[in-house]
N, C-alpha and C positions, 0 to 999 in steps of 0.2 A: 198433633203438637209435631215443629219439626227434630228430624233426628242429629242430632252433634255432630259435627264431622270428627273425623281422624283426628286432625291439630287438637280440638276444643276441647275431645274426649282427653288426653294426651295430657292437656296443660292442667284441667280438674286431678287426673289422677298426681299430679306432681307438687300441686298445693298439698303440705304434709300435717299432721296430726297438729306442729306445732305452728304452722301457718295459721292453720284454722283459730287455734287457740288464742291467736293473735292480732287479728282480722275483727273476731268479736271484743274485744277490748276495747279496739280502737272503734269500732262501732255503737260500744257501750259509755265511748270517751272514760275510758279508765286510764290510769296516771299519765290525764292531762295529755292524751293524745300522742304521748310519746313511746318508743321504744330502745331502751338501752341494754343490751347485752354486755359481755365476756365473757373471756379468753381466760381460765388460773390455774395454770399448771402449776404443781410444784417442783421448784429449784432445784432435783435432787435424781436428775439424770435425765438422757438427752429424748426429746419428742418422736414418737414412732408414727407408721401409717393410721391406727385411731386416732390419736392428736390432730392429724390431718379431718378427721370427718368432723370432728370438734370444731377444728377451726372454721372452714367451710362455711358450716352450718353458723355459728355465732358472725361471722363476719358479716357471711351472706343474708343474715334477715335484719342485720342493723341495716346494709346497704339496699335491701328489696323498700324498708320499708321507712327507708328516709331516718334511719338515728343513728347512733353511735357505739363503737364496739369497744372495751377496754380491753387492755391487756393488763391483768394483772397477775404477780405471781405472790402467790398462797404459800409464803415464806415463814412455816411458824414452828419449825421446826431445824433448828441449826447444826444440829448433830450431822443431819444426812445433804445439807445444800453448798452448793459453794456457785462461786460466780462463774465457772466457765459454762455449769448449765444452763445461767440466767445468759449467757451472750449467748450463747448454741439453742436456745428458746429464740430469743430475736434475730437471729438470723435467718431458724427456720421457717418463721412465720413472715416473713420480709420475703425470701424465697418462695414461698404458696402464690404470693401476690399480695399479701394483706398491708394495711397499713394503720398502726393505732393513730397516728397521730402525735397529738399530748397526751391523750389517755394510755400513760403508763405508770401504772399503779405495784406498789406493795402494801402486803397483810401487814408489812412493819411500820408500815409509815401509821398505823394506827394505831402503835403498842400502846400507846399512850391512852388515847380515847376506850380499847378496850377493856381496858386496865380499869379506868373509871365506871364503865357497865358493868363489871363483875363486882366493883364497891357498890351497885345501886342496887345488884340483886341480893348480896348482903344484906343492905338496911331493906330490903322489902323483905327479906324473913323465906329469898328465892335460892341461896346459895349458903353452904357453911363449909370451912376447912376439916377435914377428914385424917386423922390419923394411921386409917387401916394401910395395913403391908398390903403390897400388890395383890399378893396371893392370897389374904385376907378378902379382900376387897372381890375379887373372884370369887370365892367361896359366897361371901355374903351376897352376890350380885343374883346367884340362882340359876336356872336355867328357860330352857322352852317347857318343862313340863313344870318347872316348881318358881313360885313367886320366889323373887328375894327378900334378904332382911336387911331394915332398917338400921346402917351405923350406926353402933353407940354414943359416936361425937354427934350424931344429927339434928340433936336440938341445944347446941352449945348456942348462950343467947350472942345476939346481936354486935353486940359490943366485944365479948369475943373473939368472935369470928371476924368481927374487922382488926383487932388489935393483930391477930393469926396470920393472918393473910397480909399486913402491913409487913408483919416481921419476915415471910415468907420473902416479899419485894427487896425488903433488906439486905437478904442473905445469910441470916441465921439458919437457917435448917439445910441440912443436907439431901444431898439432891435425892427422891423417893420417899423421903419420910412426913411431907403431908401434901394433900392436895386440897385445891377445893372444887367441891362438887355442886351439882344445881341442885336445889331440893325437888324430885319430881313428885316421883311414884314408884319403889320397892315393886308392886304389885302388874306392874303394868306389863301388858303380852306383847308392848314391845321393847325387847331389849335395851333400846338406846334410851328411853327414856328413864331407867332406871337407875334416878341421879347420877347424871354421867360426869363425868372428870372436867372441866371446864381450865383448868391452871394446872399445869406440872412444875415441879421443881428443877432446874437444868442449867446447874456454873459450865455452860456453852459459850465461846463465844460467838454471836452472830456475823455471819458476810456483809448485813448491813451496821447493826445498832452496837456491833462491837460486844463490851462488858456493863454496857449500859442496862441490862436485864439479865435474870435469874432465873425469873417465873416468865417461860412461856404459853400462850393461849392453845387450848387444842384445836382442831380443825373445826369439827363439828361448830365452836363456836365461835373462831374468826371467821367462818367463810361469811355465813348467812348476814353479821355486822359487818363485814366488810361490803356486802354486796349493797346492804340498805346503807350505809356509808356514802357507798357510790353514788345510789341512787340509779340502782339495777330495776329494768319492771319485768325483766325476765331471766331467771336465774335457770341456764339448761343443764344438764347434767346426764350424767348415766345410769342407767335402771338399777346401778347398787345402791345410790342413796336416794333410792325410792323409802327404805325402810327410818330415811333421816331426816326426811319431809317432815312429821310431827317437831320435832328436836328442832331445825330449822324455824318452824312456824313457834313455838313457844319463845326462842330465846328475844324473836323481835317481835312479839306480841307483846312481852314481860317491861321491854324498855322502850322508853320515849323514840322511836325513829322517826323521821318525818318518811320515807320510801317503805313499802312492805312488797319487798320484792317477792314475784310467787313462783317456787322452782314445778318445772316441768320436765322429764325424767325420757329419754331415750336410749335406744337400746344400743351398745357397743358395738365395734367392730372388732365380730373374731374372725380370723382371717387361714384357712386351711394352710396347711404345712407350714404354719409362721406360730412362734411366741408373742404375747401382746404386753406380757405380764413384764414391769418395768424392773420387778426382783428379779424375775427369767431371766433378761437382758443384761441386768447386772451379771449376775452370774457369769455367764460366759465370756461377759468381757474382762474381770476379775478371775476367772480360771485359765483366761488365755487361750479358748476354744476358739477365740475370733481374734483380727487384731484390733480391735479396740470398736467405739461406739458406730466409727464411723465406717467399718467394713463394710462392704457391698450386698453381706446375705441377709444383714440385718436390714429388718424394717424400720430401722430409725431413719428420720427424714435425712439426716448427711449422711447414713449408708445408704439411700436410695439415688440420692444427689450423685453418690461419686458414683455410682456405677451408671450413671447416665439418665436415670428417669426425668421427667419435663413434668415441671409444675404446671401445667396446661392439663397432661395426661393425669395427675392425682386427683387435679379435682373435677375431670371430666367420670372420672370414676364414683366419687365421694357420690355427686350429683346423678349417678346412674343408680347406686347401691341404695339411695331414698334413706328413709328416716321412717324407723319401725319402734313399735312398742313395745316389742318382745325380742330378744334374743336368740340370733340364728350364727350359723358357721357358712360366712362367706367365700365361695373358691378362690383361688388366688389366681386362676385364670385369669378373671373378670379384669384383675389389675394388670395382669401381665396382656391382655387383650387390649387395655385404655393404652396400654406405651406402645403397643406395636401399630396399634388404630393413629398414634399421636404423632409418629415419628416416621412412618409411613409416606405422610405429608410434608415433614419437613425434615428429614434427615439427607444430606448430599450422600449419592454413592460412590463408594469405592472399590478397587480389587485389593484381595489382601489374600496371602498364601499363609495359612496356619502349617502347615506339615509338608516342609516344601520338598519335593520331587523336581530333580532337573532334565529339563527337555531340551534337545540341540538340534536345529531345526537345519538340515546338513547343506540346503541348496539356497539358506538365505543368505546372502553376502555378509563375509566378515569384515565388522568393524562398524558397518549402517546400523543405526538409531535412525528409529522415523517416526514420527509422533503422528499417532490417532486420535481420532475425533471421538471423544464419550460423552455421555449425557451426564447430567449431576442429578437429574431427580425426573422422571419421567411420569409424575406425578406432578409436578411445578416447573413448568416450561422458563418462568422467569428466574430458575436459579442457575439458568443458562448450561453452558456447556465447558469442557476440559480438554484439555492433550491427553494421551498417554503413552510412555515411551514404548515401541515394539523391536525388537534386536535377538539377534541371533540364539541366541543361550535363554532362556523362560524357567519359570517354576510353574508348577501344577501343583492341586492337592495328590498326598500319594492316594488318596481316596478316589479320583479319580483316574485309577490307575490300576487294572487285573492282569494279568498273564494267562492266566485260565476263568477265563471271565464264563458266569453261567448267561442264559440265554435271554433275560431281560436284564443283560446288565448293557447299558447303552453309550458310555462311557469310553475312553480310552484303553485298547487294546491293541497287539499285534496285528495289522492289517484294516485294521479300522480308521475310516474319517472324524471327524470331531469338528466341532466351528469354535476359535476362541472367540470369545464376546469384544466386541467392536476391531475384530482383527481380520483372520483368514481360516479355510479350513488347513486342518492340518493333519496327514494319517503316519502313523507309530510305524517303522519299518521294523524294529529291532531294538534290543533293549541290553544295555550294560548291568552287571553285577557284580559284588563284592564276593570273597575267597566263603563265608556263608551264606551265601549264594540268594543275597537283598539286592532286591534292585535299586540301581542304586542312580542311572539315567535312563534317560528315554531317547533315540535317535528316531529323527522324525520328516518329512518333507511337508513344503508347505503348497498351496497352489496361486498364486499371486494373482490370479483372474479372483481369486472371491474376497477380495477385500472388502472392509465395510462387514464382511460375515456375510454374504449371499453369494450364491453359486450363477454366473450369465448362462451357463446349460440347463440349468435349472433344477438341478441334483440334490436332494435333498438330506442332512445328516439328523442323527436322532437324540445331539446332545450338544449343549454349548456350555465351552469351561470358563472359571474367570483365568487369571494369568497375572505375574508379574513379571518385567523384564529383568534378570541379574544384573546386569551392569546398571541400572540406576534406582536399584531395590533400595529399600531401607531395611536396616535389621530390627527387631522390635522382640518385647515381650509381651503376650499376650495371654488373659489370665479371663480362663471360663470359668465366671459363676456359678450356679446353680441354686435349686430352693436348696435351705438350708438343712429342710429333719426329711425325712423319706417317708414320714406316717403323719398323715394328715391332719390328723389331731394330735401334735406331741404334749400339749401341756397336759392330756389326759393318762395319768401315770398309772397304769392298768400293770397290774403284777406286782407293784411296787417297784417298777421299774423307772427309773430319772427320763426326766427327756434328753440329758445331752448325752444317752445313750442311743435316741435316737436320731443322731446327726448323720445327716447322709455325707457320705463318705467320696461321694465324688460333686460334692457343694461347691468345690477349687479345684481347677488343674490349671497348672502356668506352663505354658508355654513356649520355649525357650528359642531363638534363632527363624522367627516368624519373616516374614518375605513380604512387602508393604510398597503401594508404589510409592513415587517421591510429594506427589502431589498432597499427600497427608502428612506430610514435615509440617505443612504452614495451616492446621487444621486446630481452631482455638480450643482451648483446651476444655472448656465446659458447653462444646459441640458435639451434642451425639450422631454419628454417622453411622451407615448403614456397609458394611463390608459385602461384597455380594454373594449371594446362595449363603451366606453363614450364620448373619444375622447384625443386632447395631451394638457398636461399640463404641466405649467415648475413650479420649487420652486421659490418661490419671495421674494428674500433675503434682499429688504428693509424691510417687515415689517413681518419678521419672526422672532420667538425668541429661545432658548433651549428650551420651555416649549410648544410653538407652532408654527409647521411651519403650513406656509401658501402656497399655489399653486392656481395658476393662470390657465384657460382656454384658449390655444392658438386658440384651433377651434374643431368646431365639427368633429367626423368623415366622416359624410356624409351634403351635405347642406340641413340645417331644412328648410330654409329661401323658398329654391324653392318647398319643398312640403308642406309649410305653404300655397304659392302661389295660385300650384294647386291645394287645396281643397279649397281657396275661390272660384278659380274659378265653379270647381265644384258645389258650394254649389247658385252661382248667375245662373250658365244655370238652376238649380230646381227651382229658384224662376221665372226664367222667365215662 
C-alpha cells in the first residue's frame, strides 16, 4: 500500500471531528443534503478571541460544504443587552472577513412563536406554572447527590396553567412571583432536566420589542427552538452546553418542528495570560481597570483590532489550534506568533526612536539634509522603497549607548564605530552630560565613504542602529502594550486571590516625545507597520490629534516572555 505523502497526512489531520460528522450526514442524505450553521452571540458584551474561533468554525464549515451560516442574536435577557453590543458584534464579524448576507436574525423575532410553543407544551401536559420563590425552587431542585422534589404546583390542571400563563403574559403578576417550568423529571441525574424554568416574568424594556413583552423565554428554551425555526442542521457550541443537549433535544422532540438540528460540542478556547469570561471582562471595564471594551490589552476583537492585530492572523491562529473535544490551555505565544508571521510579510518598515538620545555629527555639513534610499519590506519587493532624510543632528535610542560598556556590548560607546541603518558608519568621539551626570548628547564623526552602510576598505562593524533625523522628525506618543496579566492562568483564583490582583503592572507603558521618521505621517490609520528593531505598531486613530499622533505597540519582534521565563529558570537552577 502506498505511503501517504506529508501533504496528504496533513489534509487528513485537518479534517476535524465536526467535519467528519457533517461528511457522514451528507453521505446518509440527512437534512436533504444541506449544511446550515449559525453563530449565535448574546448581545450582552463585546466579542473576544474565543468567539473568533466559533465564528471561523461556523462560517468556515458553511463555506466548505456550500451551505449557509446565520448571524443570530440570542437576545432573551433584555436587562443585560444593548444595541451597542449588537453593532459591535456585526462590526467584528465583518472585520474577521465573514458575511452573513441576508441571514441576520434575532431570537426576539420569534417571541410570538416561542410563546405559542410554550402554550403547546402546557396543552400537552408538559409544562406548568410554578409559584415557588427562587430560593424555594433551588431547595426543591436537589443536588448531584440527592434527587429533586416535585413542586406543589406541578399537578395544576391544563386549564389553570393556561389561564395563569396568559395572565403572566398580560402583566398581572410581579417579577419573580411565577415562572413557567417544563415538566420532565425531578429525579434525573442531569440537573438541567429537573423541570427547568422556560419563561420568567421581567417587566423590562427590550432593545427591539420595547415593552410589548413582560415575560421572556429562557436561553435553553429559545436557543434550540430558534435553531429549528431557522432550519439549522448542525448546532455547534462549546463543551459547557454538553449537559444541556438532552434538554435541547427534549424541547424539539415534544414540539412539531420541521427541522431537528443536532447539537455538536467542541472545546472552547482557553488562552494563557488571559481571561475569557465575559463577566470578568465586564468587571475590568466597569471597574476602570482598563480604558474600555476596546482597550488594546483585552482579548476582545475590538481591542485586538485597535492594537493592530490583523484578521488574517486571527483566522490563521484559529485554523492552527484546530477543534478539539477536550478543554485545554492554549499558549498566548501561539497567537502572538501568528501575528508576527503575518505582519512580517505585509508590514512596511519605518524607523522610530522611542527614548531619544541626540547625536551630533560634527564633520557633517551644517544645514544639509540628504535623502537616503530605504527598503519598505525586504520580504516583499513589490512594496517598493522610500526616501529617509539624514542630517547633522540625529536621534538614537538611549539603550544603544553605554559610556562604560561591558565586553559583549557592541553598540555605541566612546571610540567605537557602528553602522546607521541605510546611512553611514559613525564613531562616538565624546559625550555631553548635564549637572546630574546624565548623558544628554553624543558627539560623533561619520565616514562619507560608507554611504549606504558598507565600507569600501572592507572594515566591519558589529552593530547596526536605527535613527531619525532631528530636523524632520515627528514627535509622537507611543504606548507599549503587553500582556494584561502576569499569571498564566489568572482566572484560577487560588487562595482567594481575585484575578484583578494578577494584572501585570507593565501591561502599559506610555512614552512621550518619541521621534519618528516623517514618512509615518502618511500611514493609514488601520495599517500596522514595523518600527525597525522595536516591534509592530499601529496608529491610534481614536486618541491621536493633529498635534500629537499616538501609536500602539501590537507585538514585539520576538517573544520576550519566553526569554524572561528561560532567565527565571536559569536563576532558579543557580539557587538550587
